[in-house]
Every structure is written in C-alpha cells, then in structure tokens.
C-alpha positions as a Markdown table, in Angstrom:
| # | Residue | x | y | z |
|---|---|---|---|---|
| 1 | Met | -29.0 | -141.9 | 14.6 |
| 2 | Ser | -26.8 | -144.0 | 15.6 |
| 3 | Ser | -24.5 | -147.0 | 12.9 |
| 4 | Glu | -23.5 | -149.9 | 14.1 |
| 5 | Lys | -22.8 | -153.0 | 12.0 |
| 6 | Val | -24.7 | -156.9 | 12.5 |
| 7 | Ala | -24.8 | -159.7 | 10.7 |
| 8 | Pro | -28.0 | -161.7 | 10.0 |
| 9 | Gly | -30.4 | -162.6 | 12.6 |
| 10 | Asp | -28.9 | -159.6 | 15.6 |
| 11 | Ile | -31.3 | -158.6 | 17.6 |
| 12 | Leu | -31.7 | -154.5 | 16.5 |
| 13 | Gly | -34.5 | -153.4 | 19.3 |
| 14 | Val | -37.7 | -155.2 | 20.2 |
| 15 | Ile | -40.8 | -154.3 | 18.3 |
| 16 | Glu | -42.7 | -151.8 | 21.0 |
| 17 | Glu | -39.4 | -149.4 | 20.7 |
| 18 | Phe | -39.4 | -149.2 | 16.9 |
| 19 | Leu | -40.6 | -150.2 | 13.8 |
| 20 | Pro | -38.8 | -152.5 | 11.1 |
| 21 | Gly | -37.7 | -150.6 | 8.2 |
| 22 | Ser | -35.3 | -152.2 | 5.4 |
| 23 | Gly | -33.4 | -154.8 | 6.2 |
| 24 | Val | -35.3 | -155.5 | 9.2 |
| 25 | Tyr | -38.2 | -158.4 | 10.4 |
| 26 | Glu | -40.0 | -159.1 | 12.9 |
| 27 | Asp | -39.5 | -162.6 | 14.4 |
| 28 | Glu | -42.1 | -164.8 | 16.0 |
| 29 | Lys | -40.9 | -163.1 | 19.7 |
| 30 | Gly | -41.2 | -159.5 | 18.4 |
| 31 | Tyr | -37.7 | -158.7 | 18.7 |
| 32 | Leu | -36.7 | -156.9 | 15.9 |
| 33 | Arg | -33.5 | -158.9 | 13.5 |
| 34 | Ser | -31.5 | -158.1 | 11.0 |
| 35 | Cys | -32.2 | -160.1 | 7.8 |
| 36 | Val | -28.9 | -158.2 | 5.8 |
| 37 | Leu | -24.9 | -157.7 | 6.4 |
| 38 | Gly | -24.7 | -154.6 | 6.9 |
| 39 | Ser | -25.1 | -150.9 | 9.3 |
| 40 | Ala | -28.1 | -150.7 | 11.7 |
| 41 | Leu | -29.5 | -147.7 | 11.0 |
| 42 | Ile | -30.9 | -147.0 | 14.8 |
| 43 | Asp | -33.6 | -143.5 | 14.4 |
| 44 | Arg | -34.8 | -142.8 | 18.1 |
| 45 | Tyr | -36.9 | -139.7 | 16.6 |
| 46 | Lys | -38.7 | -141.3 | 14.0 |
| 47 | Lys | -38.3 | -144.7 | 16.8 |
| 48 | Thr | -37.5 | -146.9 | 13.1 |
| 49 | Ala | -34.4 | -150.0 | 12.8 |
| 50 | Ser | -33.5 | -150.2 | 9.0 |
| 51 | Val | -30.2 | -151.8 | 8.4 |
| 52 | Lys | -28.0 | -150.5 | 5.1 |
| 53 | Pro | -26.6 | -153.5 | 3.4 |
| 54 | Ala | -22.7 | -153.4 | 2.6 |
| 55 | Val | -22.9 | -153.9 | -0.7 |
| 56 | Asn | -23.5 | -152.1 | -3.0 |
| 57 | Lys | -22.1 | -152.9 | -5.9 |
| 58 | Tyr | -24.7 | -154.0 | -9.4 |
| 59 | Leu | -23.2 | -156.9 | -11.9 |
| 60 | Thr | -25.9 | -158.3 | -14.3 |
| 61 | Leu | -26.5 | -162.2 | -13.0 |
| 62 | Lys | -26.8 | -165.2 | -15.7 |
| 63 | Ser | -28.3 | -168.4 | -15.6 |
| 64 | Gly | -25.8 | -171.3 | -14.3 |
| 65 | Asp | -23.9 | -168.8 | -12.1 |
| 66 | Ile | -24.0 | -170.2 | -8.0 |
| 67 | Val | -25.3 | -166.9 | -5.5 |
| 68 | Glu | -25.3 | -166.2 | -2.2 |
| 69 | Gly | -27.5 | -164.8 | -0.5 |
| 70 | Ile | -30.4 | -164.0 | 2.9 |
| 71 | Val | -34.2 | -164.6 | 2.8 |
| 72 | Glu | -35.3 | -161.3 | 3.3 |
| 73 | Tyr | -39.6 | -162.5 | 3.4 |
| 74 | Met | -41.0 | -165.6 | 2.0 |
| 75 | Asn | -44.7 | -167.6 | 2.2 |
| 76 | Glu | -46.0 | -170.9 | 1.7 |
| 77 | Asp | -44.5 | -171.2 | -2.1 |
| 78 | Leu | -41.9 | -169.0 | -2.2 |
| 79 | Ala | -38.8 | -167.3 | -0.5 |
| 80 | Phe | -37.3 | -163.5 | -1.0 |
| 81 | Val | -33.9 | -163.9 | -1.1 |
| 82 | Arg | -31.1 | -161.0 | -0.8 |
| 83 | Ile | -28.1 | -161.6 | -2.7 |
| 84 | Tyr | -25.2 | -161.0 | -1.6 |
| 85 | Trp | -22.3 | -162.1 | -4.2 |
| 86 | Val | -21.8 | -164.2 | -6.9 |
| 87 | Glu | -19.6 | -166.7 | -8.3 |
| 88 | Asn | -18.7 | -166.7 | -11.8 |
| 89 | Arg | -15.7 | -167.7 | -13.0 |
| 90 | Arg | -14.3 | -169.1 | -10.5 |
| 91 | Ala | -14.4 | -165.5 | -9.4 |
| 92 | Val | -17.0 | -164.4 | -6.2 |
| 93 | Lys | -18.0 | -161.0 | -6.8 |
| 94 | Pro | -19.8 | -158.5 | -5.0 |
| 95 | Val | -23.4 | -158.3 | -5.8 |
| 96 | Asn | -26.4 | -156.5 | -4.9 |
| 97 | Ala | -29.8 | -157.6 | -7.0 |
| 98 | Val | -33.0 | -159.8 | -6.0 |
| 99 | Gly | -33.7 | -163.4 | -6.4 |
| 100 | Val | -37.1 | -165.7 | -5.9 |
| 101 | Ile | -36.9 | -169.4 | -4.7 |
| 102 | His | -40.7 | -171.2 | -5.7 |
| 103 | Ile | -41.5 | -174.1 | -4.1 |
| 104 | Ser | -41.2 | -176.7 | -7.5 |
| 105 | Gln | -36.9 | -175.6 | -7.6 |
| 106 | Val | -36.0 | -176.6 | -4.2 |
| 107 | Ser | -36.0 | -180.5 | -4.5 |
| 108 | Gln | -37.2 | -183.1 | -6.9 |
| 109 | Thr | -39.8 | -184.4 | -4.5 |
| 110 | Tyr | -43.4 | -182.8 | -3.0 |
| 111 | Val | -42.7 | -180.4 | -0.5 |
| 112 | Glu | -45.4 | -179.0 | 1.1 |
| 113 | Ser | -44.1 | -175.8 | 2.4 |
| 114 | Met | -41.7 | -173.5 | 1.9 |
| 115 | Tyr | -41.1 | -173.2 | 5.6 |
| 116 | Asp | -40.0 | -177.0 | 5.5 |
| 117 | Ile | -36.9 | -175.8 | 3.7 |
| 118 | Val | -35.5 | -172.5 | 4.5 |
| 119 | Arg | -36.6 | -169.5 | 7.1 |
| 120 | Leu | -36.1 | -165.8 | 7.1 |
| 121 | Ser | -32.3 | -164.8 | 7.7 |
| 122 | Asp | -31.1 | -168.0 | 6.9 |
| 123 | Val | -28.0 | -167.3 | 4.1 |
| 124 | Val | -29.0 | -170.3 | 1.1 |
| 125 | Arg | -26.7 | -171.2 | -1.7 |
| 126 | Ala | -28.7 | -171.6 | -4.8 |
| 127 | Lys | -28.0 | -171.5 | -8.3 |
| 128 | Val | -29.6 | -169.0 | -11.0 |
| 129 | Val | -32.0 | -170.3 | -13.6 |
| 130 | Gly | -33.3 | -167.2 | -15.2 |
| 131 | Gly | -35.2 | -164.0 | -14.9 |
| 132 | Lys | -33.1 | -160.2 | -15.0 |
| 133 | Gly | -34.1 | -157.9 | -12.3 |
| 134 | Val | -35.3 | -160.1 | -9.9 |
| 135 | Tyr | -33.7 | -163.1 | -10.7 |
| 136 | Gln | -35.4 | -166.9 | -10.9 |
| 137 | Leu | -32.9 | -169.4 | -8.4 |
| 138 | Ser | -33.2 | -172.6 | -7.4 |
| 139 | Ile | -31.5 | -175.4 | -4.7 |
| 140 | Lys | -32.6 | -178.5 | -5.5 |
| 141 | Glu | -28.9 | -179.8 | -6.4 |
| 142 | Pro | -27.0 | -181.5 | -3.1 |
| 143 | His | -24.3 | -178.8 | -2.7 |
| 144 | Leu | -27.1 | -175.9 | -2.7 |
| 145 | Gly | -29.2 | -174.8 | 0.5 |
| 146 | Val | -29.0 | -172.8 | 3.6 |
| 147 | Val | -25.3 | -172.8 | 4.1 |
| 148 | Tyr | -25.8 | -170.7 | 7.8 |
| 149 | Ala | -29.0 | -170.2 | 10.1 |
| 150 | Arg | -30.6 | -169.3 | 13.8 |
| 151 | Cys | -32.9 | -171.3 | 16.1 |
| 152 | Asn | -36.1 | -171.1 | 15.3 |
| 153 | Tyr | -36.7 | -171.0 | 18.2 |
| 154 | Cys | -34.5 | -169.0 | 20.7 |
| 155 | Gly | -32.1 | -167.5 | 17.0 |
| 156 | Gly | -28.5 | -169.1 | 19.1 |
| 157 | Glu | -26.8 | -170.8 | 15.7 |
| 158 | Leu | -28.0 | -174.2 | 14.0 |
| 159 | Leu | -25.2 | -176.6 | 14.5 |
| 160 | Tyr | -24.8 | -179.5 | 11.6 |
| 161 | Glu | -24.7 | -183.1 | 13.5 |
| 162 | Asn | -25.3 | -187.0 | 12.5 |
| 163 | Gly | -27.9 | -185.0 | 9.1 |
| 164 | Arg | -29.4 | -182.3 | 11.6 |
| 165 | Leu | -30.1 | -179.0 | 12.6 |
| 166 | Val | -29.1 | -178.6 | 16.6 |
| 167 | Cys | -29.5 | -175.3 | 18.2 |
| 168 | Ser | -26.0 | -174.3 | 20.2 |
| 169 | Leu | -28.2 | -173.0 | 22.7 |
| 170 | Cys | -31.5 | -174.9 | 23.7 |
| 171 | Gly | -30.9 | -178.3 | 21.3 |
| 172 | Gln | -33.7 | -178.0 | 19.5 |
| 173 | Val | -33.9 | -180.1 | 16.7 |
| 174 | Asn | -34.8 | -177.3 | 13.0 |
| 175 | Lys | -35.8 | -178.4 | 9.7 |
| 176 | Arg | -34.2 | -176.8 | 6.7 |
| 177 | Lys | -33.1 | -177.9 | 2.8 |
| 178 | Val | -29.5 | -178.0 | 4.0 |
| 179 | Ala | -26.0 | -177.0 | 1.9 |
| 180 | Ser | -23.5 | -180.0 | 0.9 |
| 181 | Thr | -21.7 | -176.6 | 2.4 |
| 182 | Tyr | -23.4 | -175.9 | 5.8 |
| 183 | Ile | -21.0 | -173.2 | 7.3 |
| 184 | Leu | -21.6 | -174.4 | 11.1 |
| 185 | Thr | -20.7 | -178.8 | 11.6 |
| 186 | Lys | -20.3 | -180.1 | 15.1 |
| 187 | Val | -16.3 | -181.4 | 15.5 |
| 188 | Gln | -17.2 | -184.9 | 16.4 |
C-alpha cells in the first residue's frame, strides 16, 4: 500500500486500474481524482484508491460560522461538502464535518441546477445556517461561494478573469457561483 499527499482534483489513477474508495470520485473521462486534502492510499492488492483526510479534529459548528470545504457529492438540488476549517471568534480552526448546500441556499434568484453553481472537488466558502451532525450551509452572500476550482473539461486550474472562470490550460469558460475571495485571479 502506497501513500502520498494529494489535493482536491489530483489524479490517483483510472477506473480500469482501481475502484474509488473514500475521498475519491470518478470524473467524466474515467480518471479517479481526490476530492479531499490528505494522503492517498493506493491498495494494489485490493485494487482500491482512497484518500485519508488531513484533518481529523472535531469541533461543533453553530449558525453564523463561516466554513470552507470541498464538494464531495452532488446532484441537481444538493451539494455535500466535507468541511475542513471553520472561522469563528476571529480564529481559524481545523474541523472534520459534513455540510449540505440546498439549491435554495445558493442565490436570491431562481437557479435551475446545482451544476451551474458548484462542481465536484470545488473548494467552497459557506455560512452555517443550521443543523447538527450534517450542517445546513448557504452561499447566497457575495463573499461566499467557490474559492478554488478545476476545469470541467481538462482538470486545469480555473482563473478568475473579467468576471468569468477561465481554464489556465484549455481556455474553456466554466460556470460557477464565485466568491469575492476567489484564490486565483489573472494578473492584467
């Protein structure tokens, strides 16, 4: 069994080689990608690829906390987020929790599909609006939303440029609800 540090979106193998385990998803092209920050665990005997999250500390979240996490699962109406840090009382603390963003919590206007807002392995900044165990999250406010993403088409990093997310490799424009604190911006 091998182990190496991986980030969200990193390729671990292909579906013909391994089965996806915890913290791993299969993209449209059959690549197995990490959806969490942590250590890759490749078991060549069992033919599985999984990722052990880097953060294992637990902390109770409360309404109003600002959190950051990675989209691990989604459908037309929901996005499940693995929360890895919380900003509360002017301190940033590591956490390992799960949150869910319902489509009604992404915009003040009508949104047809969650796929227009976030995608798998996107890093999102959100606000806790309720829940225990699985927290309800919102990204309606301008400073909330996607803060880091990879291209839907080739997996390259997306740069924020003139109000759009543009792939640094293939140049494709990708649609997301971008936070005002998006990490990568094109220098003019």
